Structures are given as C-alpha cells and as structure tokens.
HTML snippet that shows the backbone in 3Dmol.js (N, CA, C, O; Angstrom):
<script src="https://3Dmol.org/build/3Dmol-min.js"></script>
<div id="view" style="width:600px;height:400px;position:relative"></div>
<script>
const pdb = `
ATOM      1  N   MET A   1      -5.992   5.226 -40.057  1.00  0.00           N
ATOM      2  CA  MET A   1      -5.115   6.170 -39.532  1.00  0.00           C
ATOM      3  C   MET A   1      -3.783   5.587 -39.133  1.00  0.00           C
ATOM      4  O   MET A   1      -3.787   4.566 -38.445  1.00  0.00           O
ATOM      5  N   THR A   2      -2.718   6.101 -39.476  1.00  0.00           N
ATOM      6  CA  THR A   2      -1.366   5.562 -39.154  1.00  0.00           C
ATOM      7  C   THR A   2      -0.623   6.603 -38.393  1.00  0.00           C
ATOM      8  O   THR A   2      -0.826   7.800 -38.597  1.00  0.00           O
ATOM      9  N   ILE A   3       0.282   6.141 -37.473  1.00  0.00           N
ATOM     10  CA  ILE A   3       1.099   7.075 -36.775  1.00  0.00           C
ATOM     11  C   ILE A   3       2.387   7.060 -37.429  1.00  0.00           C
ATOM     12  O   ILE A   3       2.968   6.002 -37.672  1.00  0.00           O
ATOM     13  N   ALA A   4       2.870   8.232 -37.730  1.00  0.00           N
ATOM     14  CA  ALA A   4       4.052   8.415 -38.460  1.00  0.00           C
ATOM     15  C   ALA A   4       5.316   7.868 -37.589  1.00  0.00           C
ATOM     16  O   ALA A   4       6.201   7.240 -38.171  1.00  0.00           O
ATOM     17  N   SER A   5       5.386   8.091 -36.320  1.00  0.00           N
ATOM     18  CA  SER A   5       6.507   7.446 -35.494  1.00  0.00           C
ATOM     19  C   SER A   5       5.968   7.307 -34.092  1.00  0.00           C
ATOM     20  O   SER A   5       5.431   8.209 -33.449  1.00  0.00           O
ATOM     21  N   GLU A   6       6.164   6.140 -33.719  1.00  0.00           N
ATOM     22  CA  GLU A   6       5.750   5.795 -32.271  1.00  0.00           C
ATOM     23  C   GLU A   6       7.112   5.939 -31.437  1.00  0.00           C
ATOM     24  O   GLU A   6       8.199   5.466 -31.766  1.00  0.00           O
ATOM     25  N   THR A   7       6.850   6.635 -30.374  1.00  0.00           N
ATOM     26  CA  THR A   7       8.002   6.853 -29.438  1.00  0.00           C
ATOM     27  C   THR A   7       7.618   6.122 -28.219  1.00  0.00           C
ATOM     28  O   THR A   7       6.549   6.266 -27.626  1.00  0.00           O
ATOM     29  N   ALA A   8       8.669   5.251 -27.861  1.00  0.00           N
ATOM     30  CA  ALA A   8       8.466   4.535 -26.678  1.00  0.00           C
ATOM     31  C   ALA A   8       8.692   5.418 -25.467  1.00  0.00           C
ATOM     32  O   ALA A   8       9.706   6.107 -25.354  1.00  0.00           O
ATOM     33  N   MET A   9       7.672   5.379 -24.515  1.00  0.00           N
ATOM     34  CA  MET A   9       7.842   6.196 -23.407  1.00  0.00           C
ATOM     35  C   MET A   9       8.015   5.463 -22.148  1.00  0.00           C
ATOM     36  O   MET A   9       7.247   4.521 -21.957  1.00  0.00           O
ATOM     37  N   ARG A  10       8.811   5.711 -21.345  1.00  0.00           N
ATOM     38  CA  ARG A  10       8.934   4.931 -20.029  1.00  0.00           C
ATOM     39  C   ARG A  10       7.854   5.397 -19.075  1.00  0.00           C
ATOM     40  O   ARG A  10       7.644   6.598 -18.900  1.00  0.00           O
ATOM     41  N   PRO A  11       7.175   4.455 -18.464  1.00  0.00           N
ATOM     42  CA  PRO A  11       6.197   4.760 -17.470  1.00  0.00           C
ATOM     43  C   PRO A  11       6.494   5.825 -16.407  1.00  0.00           C
ATOM     44  O   PRO A  11       7.641   5.842 -15.961  1.00  0.00           O
ATOM     45  N   TRP A  12       5.666   6.653 -15.977  1.00  0.00           N
ATOM     46  CA  TRP A  12       6.075   7.778 -15.107  1.00  0.00           C
ATOM     47  C   TRP A  12       6.535   7.071 -13.777  1.00  0.00           C
ATOM     48  O   TRP A  12       7.510   7.561 -13.209  1.00  0.00           O
ATOM     49  N   GLY A  13       5.965   6.036 -13.261  1.00  0.00           N
ATOM     50  CA  GLY A  13       6.433   5.549 -11.954  1.00  0.00           C
ATOM     51  C   GLY A  13       7.836   4.669 -12.023  1.00  0.00           C
ATOM     52  O   GLY A  13       8.368   4.241 -10.999  1.00  0.00           O
ATOM     53  N   ALA A  14       8.311   4.475 -13.196  1.00  0.00           N
ATOM     54  CA  ALA A  14       9.468   3.531 -13.234  1.00  0.00           C
ATOM     55  C   ALA A  14      10.692   4.061 -12.471  1.00  0.00           C
ATOM     56  O   ALA A  14      11.438   3.323 -11.826  1.00  0.00           O
ATOM     57  N   GLY A  15      10.865   5.545 -12.600  1.00  0.00           N
ATOM     58  CA  GLY A  15      11.937   6.103 -11.856  1.00  0.00           C
ATOM     59  C   GLY A  15      11.819   5.987 -10.320  1.00  0.00           C
ATOM     60  O   GLY A  15      12.784   6.284  -9.616  1.00  0.00           O
ATOM     61  N   ARG A  16      10.672   5.568  -9.798  1.00  0.00           N
ATOM     62  CA  ARG A  16      10.546   5.438  -8.370  1.00  0.00           C
ATOM     63  C   ARG A  16      10.790   3.991  -7.871  1.00  0.00           C
ATOM     64  O   ARG A  16      10.743   3.705  -6.675  1.00  0.00           O
ATOM     65  N   LEU A  17      11.028   3.182  -8.752  1.00  0.00           N
ATOM     66  CA  LEU A  17      11.223   1.669  -8.461  1.00  0.00           C
ATOM     67  C   LEU A  17      12.548   1.549  -7.796  1.00  0.00           C
ATOM     68  O   LEU A  17      13.481   2.285  -8.115  1.00  0.00           O
ATOM     69  N   ALA A  18      12.646   0.638  -6.878  1.00  0.00           N
ATOM     70  CA  ALA A  18      13.847   0.258  -6.216  1.00  0.00           C
ATOM     71  C   ALA A  18      13.910  -1.084  -5.940  1.00  0.00           C
ATOM     72  O   ALA A  18      12.824  -1.659  -5.874  1.00  0.00           O
ATOM     73  N   PRO A  19      14.994  -1.789  -5.745  1.00  0.00           N
ATOM     74  CA  PRO A  19      15.145  -3.222  -5.346  1.00  0.00           C
ATOM     75  C   PRO A  19      14.426  -3.527  -3.993  1.00  0.00           C
ATOM     76  O   PRO A  19      14.397  -2.699  -3.082  1.00  0.00           O
ATOM     77  N   TYR A  20      13.854  -4.746  -3.913  1.00  0.00           N
ATOM     78  CA  TYR A  20      13.277  -5.086  -2.668  1.00  0.00           C
ATOM     79  C   TYR A  20      14.287  -5.123  -1.607  1.00  0.00           C
ATOM     80  O   TYR A  20      15.442  -5.452  -1.880  1.00  0.00           O
ATOM     81  N   PRO A  21      13.918  -4.796  -0.364  1.00  0.00           N
ATOM     82  CA  PRO A  21      14.960  -4.914   0.707  1.00  0.00           C
ATOM     83  C   PRO A  21      15.349  -6.416   0.939  1.00  0.00           C
ATOM     84  O   PRO A  21      14.658  -7.302   0.437  1.00  0.00           O
ATOM     85  N   ALA A  22      16.337  -6.675   1.618  1.00  0.00           N
ATOM     86  CA  ALA A  22      16.665  -7.986   1.896  1.00  0.00           C
ATOM     87  C   ALA A  22      15.619  -8.715   2.796  1.00  0.00           C
ATOM     88  O   ALA A  22      15.136  -8.179   3.793  1.00  0.00           O
ATOM     89  N   THR A  23      15.331  -9.862   2.416  1.00  0.00           N
ATOM     90  CA  THR A  23      14.133 -10.524   3.191  1.00  0.00           C
ATOM     91  C   THR A  23      14.808 -11.067   4.514  1.00  0.00           C
ATOM     92  O   THR A  23      16.005 -11.293   4.690  1.00  0.00           O
ATOM     93  N   VAL A  24      13.779 -11.221   5.387  1.00  0.00           N
ATOM     94  CA  VAL A  24      14.181 -11.761   6.743  1.00  0.00           C
ATOM     95  C   VAL A  24      13.131 -13.007   7.020  1.00  0.00           C
ATOM     96  O   VAL A  24      11.924 -12.992   6.778  1.00  0.00           O
ATOM     97  N   ARG A  25      13.821 -13.979   7.533  1.00  0.00           N
ATOM     98  CA  ARG A  25      12.951 -15.277   7.849  1.00  0.00           C
ATOM     99  C   ARG A  25      12.104 -14.997   8.987  1.00  0.00           C
ATOM    100  O   ARG A  25      12.568 -14.635  10.068  1.00  0.00           O
ATOM    101  N   VAL A  26      10.831 -15.163   8.757  1.00  0.00           N
ATOM    102  CA  VAL A  26       9.901 -14.922   9.870  1.00  0.00           C
ATOM    103  C   VAL A  26       9.944 -16.063  10.907  1.00  0.00           C
ATOM    104  O   VAL A  26      10.154 -17.207  10.504  1.00  0.00           O
ATOM    105  N   PRO A  27       9.760 -15.820  12.202  1.00  0.00           N
ATOM    106  CA  PRO A  27       9.946 -16.783  13.128  1.00  0.00           C
ATOM    107  C   PRO A  27       8.703 -17.661  13.482  1.00  0.00           C
ATOM    108  O   PRO A  27       8.587 -18.218  14.573  1.00  0.00           O
ATOM    109  N   HIS A  28       7.813 -17.739  12.509  1.00  0.00           N
ATOM    110  CA  HIS A  28       6.744 -18.634  12.754  1.00  0.00           C
ATOM    111  C   HIS A  28       6.520 -19.595  11.547  1.00  0.00           C
ATOM    112  O   HIS A  28       6.920 -19.344  10.410  1.00  0.00           O
ATOM    113  N   ALA A  29       5.849 -20.704  11.901  1.00  0.00           N
ATOM    114  CA  ALA A  29       5.769 -21.688  10.737  1.00  0.00           C
ATOM    115  C   ALA A  29       4.232 -21.818  10.427  1.00  0.00           C
ATOM    116  O   ALA A  29       3.872 -22.113   9.288  1.00  0.00           O
ATOM    117  N   SER A  30       3.360 -21.606  11.399  1.00  0.00           N
ATOM    118  CA  SER A  30       1.935 -21.717  11.143  1.00  0.00           C
ATOM    119  C   SER A  30       1.135 -20.728  11.841  1.00  0.00           C
ATOM    120  O   SER A  30       1.627 -20.173  12.823  1.00  0.00           O
ATOM    121  N   VAL A  31      -0.053 -20.437  11.452  1.00  0.00           N
ATOM    122  CA  VAL A  31      -1.001 -19.604  12.156  1.00  0.00           C
ATOM    123  C   VAL A  31      -2.340 -20.212  12.156  1.00  0.00           C
ATOM    124  O   VAL A  31      -2.849 -20.678  11.137  1.00  0.00           O
ATOM    125  N   THR A  32      -2.934 -20.201  13.370  1.00  0.00           N
ATOM    126  CA  THR A  32      -4.241 -20.703  13.613  1.00  0.00           C
ATOM    127  C   THR A  32      -5.141 -19.650  14.269  1.00  0.00           C
ATOM    128  O   THR A  32      -4.653 -18.657  14.809  1.00  0.00           O
ATOM    129  N   VAL A  33      -6.400 -19.866  14.220  1.00  0.00           N
ATOM    130  CA  VAL A  33      -7.257 -18.874  15.003  1.00  0.00           C
ATOM    131  C   VAL A  33      -7.796 -19.442  16.224  1.00  0.00           C
ATOM    132  O   VAL A  33      -8.418 -20.505  16.215  1.00  0.00           O
ATOM    133  N   ASP A  34      -7.566 -18.734  17.329  1.00  0.00           N
ATOM    134  CA  ASP A  34      -8.047 -19.131  18.701  1.00  0.00           C
ATOM    135  C   ASP A  34      -9.463 -19.077  18.742  1.00  0.00           C
ATOM    136  O   ASP A  34      -9.969 -17.975  18.530  1.00  0.00           O
ATOM    137  N   PRO A  35     -10.218 -20.059  18.976  1.00  0.00           N
ATOM    138  CA  PRO A  35     -11.722 -20.054  18.834  1.00  0.00           C
ATOM    139  C   PRO A  35     -12.409 -19.204  19.806  1.00  0.00           C
ATOM    140  O   PRO A  35     -13.518 -18.731  19.558  1.00  0.00           O
ATOM    141  N   VAL A  36     -11.751 -18.980  20.971  1.00  0.00           N
ATOM    142  CA  VAL A  36     -12.378 -17.983  22.081  1.00  0.00           C
ATOM    143  C   VAL A  36     -11.990 -16.619  21.738  1.00  0.00           C
ATOM    144  O   VAL A  36     -12.913 -15.805  21.764  1.00  0.00           O
ATOM    145  N   THR A  37     -10.915 -16.217  21.444  1.00  0.00           N
ATOM    146  CA  THR A  37     -10.570 -14.744  21.190  1.00  0.00           C
ATOM    147  C   THR A  37     -10.624 -14.390  19.747  1.00  0.00           C
ATOM    148  O   THR A  37     -10.630 -13.198  19.441  1.00  0.00           O
ATOM    149  N   GLN A  38     -10.667 -15.343  18.799  1.00  0.00           N
ATOM    150  CA  GLN A  38     -10.733 -15.028  17.430  1.00  0.00           C
ATOM    151  C   GLN A  38      -9.535 -14.291  16.895  1.00  0.00           C
ATOM    152  O   GLN A  38      -9.605 -13.581  15.892  1.00  0.00           O
ATOM    153  N   LEU A  39      -8.400 -14.483  17.611  1.00  0.00           N
ATOM    154  CA  LEU A  39      -7.165 -13.936  17.179  1.00  0.00           C
ATOM    155  C   LEU A  39      -6.164 -14.922  16.639  1.00  0.00           C
ATOM    156  O   LEU A  39      -6.230 -16.104  16.975  1.00  0.00           O
ATOM    157  N   GLY A  40      -5.213 -14.468  15.790  1.00  0.00           N
ATOM    158  CA  GLY A  40      -4.353 -15.389  15.171  1.00  0.00           C
ATOM    159  C   GLY A  40      -3.305 -15.933  16.311  1.00  0.00           C
ATOM    160  O   GLY A  40      -2.935 -15.145  17.182  1.00  0.00           O
ATOM    161  N   VAL A  41      -2.870 -17.170  16.299  1.00  0.00           N
ATOM    162  CA  VAL A  41      -1.899 -17.668  17.148  1.00  0.00           C
ATOM    163  C   VAL A  41      -0.817 -18.163  16.303  1.00  0.00           C
ATOM    164  O   VAL A  41      -1.058 -19.045  15.479  1.00  0.00           O
ATOM    165  N   PHE A  42       0.466 -17.626  16.446  1.00  0.00           N
ATOM    166  CA  PHE A  42       1.476 -17.973  15.564  1.00  0.00           C
ATOM    167  C   PHE A  42       2.261 -18.975  16.291  1.00  0.00           C
ATOM    168  O   PHE A  42       2.354 -18.863  17.513  1.00  0.00           O
ATOM    169  N   ARG A  43       2.893 -20.038  15.616  1.00  0.00           N
ATOM    170  CA  ARG A  43       3.487 -21.111  16.173  1.00  0.00           C
ATOM    171  C   ARG A  43       4.872 -21.354  15.389  1.00  0.00           C
ATOM    172  O   ARG A  43       4.873 -21.298  14.159  1.00  0.00           O
ATOM    173  N   ASP A  44       5.962 -21.604  16.051  1.00  0.00           N
ATOM    174  CA  ASP A  44       7.250 -21.937  15.328  1.00  0.00           C
ATOM    175  C   ASP A  44       7.118 -23.361  15.016  1.00  0.00           C
ATOM    176  O   ASP A  44       6.123 -24.026  15.302  1.00  0.00           O
ATOM    177  N   ARG A  45       8.241 -23.839  14.372  1.00  0.00           N
ATOM    178  CA  ARG A  45       8.365 -25.219  13.866  1.00  0.00           C
ATOM    179  C   ARG A  45       8.186 -26.355  14.887  1.00  0.00           C
ATOM    180  O   ARG A  45       7.748 -27.458  14.559  1.00  0.00           O
ATOM    181  N   ALA A  46       8.549 -26.027  16.154  1.00  0.00           N
ATOM    182  CA  ALA A  46       8.379 -26.963  17.363  1.00  0.00           C
ATOM    183  C   ALA A  46       7.121 -26.806  17.900  1.00  0.00           C
ATOM    184  O   ALA A  46       6.863 -27.488  18.892  1.00  0.00           O
ATOM    185  N   GLY A  47       6.179 -25.972  17.415  1.00  0.00           N
ATOM    186  CA  GLY A  47       4.817 -25.745  17.975  1.00  0.00           C
ATOM    187  C   GLY A  47       4.539 -24.922  19.152  1.00  0.00           C
ATOM    188  O   GLY A  47       3.458 -24.882  19.739  1.00  0.00           O
ATOM    189  N   ARG A  48       5.799 -24.140  19.511  1.00  0.00           N
ATOM    190  CA  ARG A  48       5.642 -23.237  20.563  1.00  0.00           C
ATOM    191  C   ARG A  48       4.926 -21.890  20.057  1.00  0.00           C
ATOM    192  O   ARG A  48       5.060 -21.567  18.877  1.00  0.00           O
ATOM    193  N   VAL A  49       4.249 -21.188  20.841  1.00  0.00           N
ATOM    194  CA  VAL A  49       3.648 -19.930  20.433  1.00  0.00           C
ATOM    195  C   VAL A  49       4.715 -18.868  20.341  1.00  0.00           C
ATOM    196  O   VAL A  49       5.576 -18.717  21.208  1.00  0.00           O
ATOM    197  N   VAL A  50       4.617 -18.147  19.259  1.00  0.00           N
ATOM    198  CA  VAL A  50       5.589 -17.093  18.977  1.00  0.00           C
ATOM    199  C   VAL A  50       4.878 -15.700  19.069  1.00  0.00           C
ATOM    200  O   VAL A  50       3.926 -15.437  18.335  1.00  0.00           O
ATOM    201  N   GLU A  51       5.362 -14.830  19.978  1.00  0.00           N
ATOM    202  CA  GLU A  51       4.696 -13.501  20.162  1.00  0.00           C
ATOM    203  C   GLU A  51       5.048 -12.630  18.957  1.00  0.00           C
ATOM    204  O   GLU A  51       6.216 -12.532  18.580  1.00  0.00           O
ATOM    205  N   ARG A  52       4.034 -11.996  18.351  1.00  0.00           N
ATOM    206  CA  ARG A  52       4.167 -11.276  17.111  1.00  0.00           C
ATOM    207  C   ARG A  52       4.003  -9.702  17.420  1.00  0.00           C
ATOM    208  O   ARG A  52       3.826  -8.879  16.521  1.00  0.00           O
ATOM    209  N   GLY A  53       4.075  -9.403  18.663  1.00  0.00           N
ATOM    210  CA  GLY A  53       4.044  -8.012  18.982  1.00  0.00           C
ATOM    211  C   GLY A  53       2.691  -7.415  19.111  1.00  0.00           C
ATOM    212  O   GLY A  53       1.728  -8.052  18.685  1.00  0.00           O
ATOM    213  N   LYS A  54       2.534  -6.265  19.652  1.00  0.00           N
ATOM    214  CA  LYS A  54       1.174  -5.703  19.763  1.00  0.00           C
ATOM    215  C   LYS A  54       0.954  -4.450  18.832  1.00  0.00           C
ATOM    216  O   LYS A  54       1.892  -3.814  18.351  1.00  0.00           O
ATOM    217  N   HIS A  55      -0.276  -4.180  18.642  1.00  0.00           N
ATOM    218  CA  HIS A  55      -0.673  -3.050  17.813  1.00  0.00           C
ATOM    219  C   HIS A  55      -1.841  -2.401  18.535  1.00  0.00           C
ATOM    220  O   HIS A  55      -2.552  -2.980  19.357  1.00  0.00           O
ATOM    221  N   GLY A  56      -1.976  -1.015  18.104  1.00  0.00           N
ATOM    222  CA  GLY A  56      -2.927  -0.318  18.825  1.00  0.00           C
ATOM    223  C   GLY A  56      -4.277  -0.369  17.906  1.00  0.00           C
ATOM    224  O   GLY A  56      -4.284  -0.977  16.836  1.00  0.00           O
ATOM    225  N   THR A  57      -5.309   0.253  18.366  1.00  0.00           N
ATOM    226  CA  THR A  57      -6.566   0.403  17.704  1.00  0.00           C
ATOM    227  C   THR A  57      -6.970   1.824  17.545  1.00  0.00           C
ATOM    228  O   THR A  57      -6.553   2.654  18.353  1.00  0.00           O
ATOM    229  N   SER A  58      -7.706   2.150  16.618  1.00  0.00           N
ATOM    230  CA  SER A  58      -8.049   3.579  16.428  1.00  0.00           C
ATOM    231  C   SER A  58      -9.547   3.620  16.216  1.00  0.00           C
ATOM    232  O   SER A  58     -10.175   2.619  15.873  1.00  0.00           O
ATOM    233  N   LYS A  59     -10.090   4.767  16.422  1.00  0.00           N
ATOM    234  CA  LYS A  59     -11.500   5.072  16.197  1.00  0.00           C
ATOM    235  C   LYS A  59     -11.648   6.514  15.643  1.00  0.00           C
ATOM    236  O   LYS A  59     -10.976   7.433  16.112  1.00  0.00           O
ATOM    237  N   GLY A  60     -12.443   6.677  14.746  1.00  0.00           N
ATOM    238  CA  GLY A  60     -12.622   8.005  14.123  1.00  0.00           C
ATOM    239  C   GLY A  60     -14.113   8.290  14.175  1.00  0.00           C
ATOM    240  O   GLY A  60     -14.963   7.404  14.253  1.00  0.00           O
ATOM    241  N   THR A  61     -14.367   9.580  14.126  1.00  0.00           N
ATOM    242  CA  THR A  61     -15.780  10.121  14.020  1.00  0.00           C
ATOM    243  C   THR A  61     -15.765  11.251  13.071  1.00  0.00           C
ATOM    244  O   THR A  61     -14.779  11.966  12.892  1.00  0.00           O
ATOM    245  N   GLU A  62     -16.947  11.388  12.443  1.00  0.00           N
ATOM    246  CA  GLU A  62     -17.091  12.469  11.446  1.00  0.00           C
ATOM    247  C   GLU A  62     -18.480  12.964  11.648  1.00  0.00           C
ATOM    248  O   GLU A  62     -19.440  12.198  11.738  1.00  0.00           O
ATOM    249  N   THR A  63     -18.573  14.315  11.720  1.00  0.00           N
ATOM    250  CA  THR A  63     -19.776  15.107  11.982  1.00  0.00           C
ATOM    251  C   THR A  63     -20.086  15.979  10.701  1.00  0.00           C
ATOM    252  O   THR A  63     -19.221  16.729  10.248  1.00  0.00           O
ATOM    253  N   SER A  64     -21.163  15.883  10.206  1.00  0.00           N
ATOM    254  CA  SER A  64     -21.554  16.775   9.158  1.00  0.00           C
ATOM    255  C   SER A  64     -22.268  17.976   9.613  1.00  0.00           C
ATOM    256  O   SER A  64     -23.084  17.811  10.520  1.00  0.00           O
ATOM    257  N   THR A  65     -22.103  19.134   9.146  1.00  0.00           N
ATOM    258  CA  THR A  65     -22.670  20.293   9.490  1.00  0.00           C
ATOM    259  C   THR A  65     -23.352  21.088   8.218  1.00  0.00           C
ATOM    260  O   THR A  65     -22.837  21.114   7.100  1.00  0.00           O
ATOM    261  N   THR A  66     -24.491  21.679   8.537  1.00  0.00           N
ATOM    262  CA  THR A  66     -25.168  22.520   7.574  1.00  0.00           C
ATOM    263  C   THR A  66     -25.671  23.702   8.173  1.00  0.00           C
ATOM    264  O   THR A  66     -26.234  23.735   9.267  1.00  0.00           O
ATOM    265  N   THR A  67     -25.437  24.751   7.369  1.00  0.00           N
ATOM    266  CA  THR A  67     -25.949  26.041   7.886  1.00  0.00           C
ATOM    267  C   THR A  67     -26.828  26.657   6.886  1.00  0.00           C
ATOM    268  O   THR A  67     -26.695  26.301   5.715  1.00  0.00           O
ATOM    269  N   ASN A  68     -27.745  27.570   7.210  1.00  0.00           N
ATOM    270  CA  ASN A  68     -28.444  28.356   6.266  1.00  0.00           C
ATOM    271  C   ASN A  68     -29.416  27.363   5.411  1.00  0.00           C
ATOM    272  O   ASN A  68     -29.405  27.468   4.184  1.00  0.00           O
ATOM    273  N   SER A  69     -30.142  26.531   5.956  1.00  0.00           N
ATOM    274  CA  SER A  69     -30.862  25.498   5.193  1.00  0.00           C
ATOM    275  C   SER A  69     -32.143  26.107   4.527  1.00  0.00           C
ATOM    276  O   SER A  69     -32.791  25.385   3.770  1.00  0.00           O
ATOM    277  N   ASP A  70     -32.530  27.345   4.756  1.00  0.00           N
ATOM    278  CA  ASP A  70     -33.575  27.811   4.108  1.00  0.00           C
ATOM    279  C   ASP A  70     -33.284  28.573   2.672  1.00  0.00           C
ATOM    280  O   ASP A  70     -34.211  28.967   1.963  1.00  0.00           O
ATOM    281  N   SER A  71     -31.986  28.726   2.345  1.00  0.00           N
ATOM    282  CA  SER A  71     -31.554  29.251   1.111  1.00  0.00           C
ATOM    283  C   SER A  71     -30.449  28.375   0.697  1.00  0.00           C
ATOM    284  O   SER A  71     -30.520  27.166   0.921  1.00  0.00           O
ATOM    285  N   ALA A  72     -29.407  28.908   0.093  1.00  0.00           N
ATOM    286  CA  ALA A  72     -28.270  28.204  -0.427  1.00  0.00           C
ATOM    287  C   ALA A  72     -27.505  27.540   0.813  1.00  0.00           C
ATOM    288  O   ALA A  72     -26.824  28.201   1.598  1.00  0.00           O
ATOM    289  N   PRO A  73     -27.684  26.242   0.891  1.00  0.00           N
ATOM    290  CA  PRO A  73     -26.979  25.630   2.059  1.00  0.00           C
ATOM    291  C   PRO A  73     -25.470  25.686   1.942  1.00  0.00           C
ATOM    292  O   PRO A  73     -24.908  25.572   0.853  1.00  0.00           O
ATOM    293  N   ASP A  74     -24.802  25.869   3.123  1.00  0.00           N
ATOM    294  CA  ASP A  74     -23.400  25.867   3.178  1.00  0.00           C
ATOM    295  C   ASP A  74     -23.049  24.571   4.128  1.00  0.00           C
ATOM    296  O   ASP A  74     -23.409  24.544   5.305  1.00  0.00           O
ATOM    297  N   SER A  75     -22.397  23.620   3.584  1.00  0.00           N
ATOM    298  CA  SER A  75     -22.156  22.480   4.381  1.00  0.00           C
ATOM    299  C   SER A  75     -20.666  22.288   4.580  1.00  0.00           C
ATOM    300  O   SER A  75     -19.856  22.860   3.851  1.00  0.00           O
ATOM    301  N   GLY A  76     -20.301  21.475   5.577  1.00  0.00           N
ATOM    302  CA  GLY A  76     -18.902  21.122   5.926  1.00  0.00           C
ATOM    303  C   GLY A  76     -18.945  19.947   6.905  1.00  0.00           C
ATOM    304  O   GLY A  76     -20.017  19.427   7.213  1.00  0.00           O
ATOM    305  N   HIS A  77     -17.781  19.539   7.388  1.00  0.00           N
ATOM    306  CA  HIS A  77     -17.734  18.372   8.283  1.00  0.00           C
ATOM    307  C   HIS A  77     -16.503  18.529   9.172  1.00  0.00           C
ATOM    308  O   HIS A  77     -15.494  19.113   8.778  1.00  0.00           O
ATOM    309  N   ASP A  78     -16.622  17.990  10.381  1.00  0.00           N
ATOM    310  CA  ASP A  78     -15.523  17.929  11.245  1.00  0.00           C
ATOM    311  C   ASP A  78     -15.095  16.462  11.389  1.00  0.00           C
ATOM    312  O   ASP A  78     -15.896  15.550  11.185  1.00  0.00           O
ATOM    313  N   GLN A  79     -13.748  16.238  11.765  1.00  0.00           N
ATOM    314  CA  GLN A  79     -13.415  14.927  11.708  1.00  0.00           C
ATOM    315  C   GLN A  79     -12.353  14.875  13.023  1.00  0.00           C
ATOM    316  O   GLN A  79     -11.583  15.802  13.275  1.00  0.00           O
ATOM    317  N   ASP A  80     -12.434  13.727  13.757  1.00  0.00           N
ATOM    318  CA  ASP A  80     -11.457  13.576  14.811  1.00  0.00           C
ATOM    319  C   ASP A  80     -11.188  12.154  15.041  1.00  0.00           C
ATOM    320  O   ASP A  80     -12.040  11.347  14.668  1.00  0.00           O
ATOM    321  N   SER A  81     -10.145  11.753  15.590  1.00  0.00           N
ATOM    322  CA  SER A  81      -9.754  10.367  15.731  1.00  0.00           C
ATOM    323  C   SER A  81      -8.958  10.103  17.064  1.00  0.00           C
ATOM    324  O   SER A  81      -8.223  10.987  17.504  1.00  0.00           O
ATOM    325  N   THR A  82      -9.083   9.017  17.647  1.00  0.00           N
ATOM    326  CA  THR A  82      -8.289   8.625  18.836  1.00  0.00           C
ATOM    327  C   THR A  82      -7.549   7.357  18.462  1.00  0.00           C
ATOM    328  O   THR A  82      -7.984   6.560  17.630  1.00  0.00           O
ATOM    329  N   GLN A  83      -6.362   7.205  19.144  1.00  0.00           N
ATOM    330  CA  GLN A  83      -5.616   6.015  18.861  1.00  0.00           C
ATOM    331  C   GLN A  83      -4.995   5.576  20.146  1.00  0.00           C
ATOM    332  O   GLN A  83      -4.613   6.440  20.935  1.00  0.00           O
ATOM    333  N   ASP A  84      -4.865   4.347  20.417  1.00  0.00           N
ATOM    334  CA  ASP A  84      -4.365   3.824  21.719  1.00  0.00           C
ATOM    335  C   ASP A  84      -3.308   2.744  21.309  1.00  0.00           C
ATOM    336  O   ASP A  84      -2.701   2.115  22.176  1.00  0.00           O
TER     337      ASP A  84
END
`;
const viewer = $3Dmol.createViewer("view");
viewer.addModel(pdb, "pdb");
viewer.setStyle({}, {cartoon: {color: "spectrum"}});
viewer.zoomTo();
viewer.render();
</script>
C-alpha cells in the first residue's frame, strides 16, 4: 500500500508554544534535609539558611452515595476540600 501524497501536518499544540520566560538566579546553592523535621533546608553559597517561603496544605474528602439498592442503583458522590 502506498500513499499518493504525504502532507506534512503541524502538531496541534505547536501553536501554543512560546519562548521560556527570562530565567532568574535562585538564591540557594544547596538543599539538605533536616533530620528532625524532615523538611528541606536551603543554604546560600556562604552556608546561611535561605527562607524559601511558606505554602499551605489542603485536605479533601469524597463520599459515595447509593440510592435504591434493591433495583437499579443510582449512585453519585460528594466532594469537599479545605485549604489553609
């Protein structure tokens, strides 16, 4: 089987590509893990601890529901989440 004419097609996502933004030098030179807290400790080139900012945590729950279990069951679910 031969194809009479092959047409080069541009990938669909190619139109969404853009140059990377300008890079920024990160203020840390090394990362170690604190054995007590198990958190990363960022240090600059002089060995001083560099604060990397805080981030929140989130927790989600999902509950399944089923009705009319004696015939054709109708099921669904509820979701909620909390973030601090």
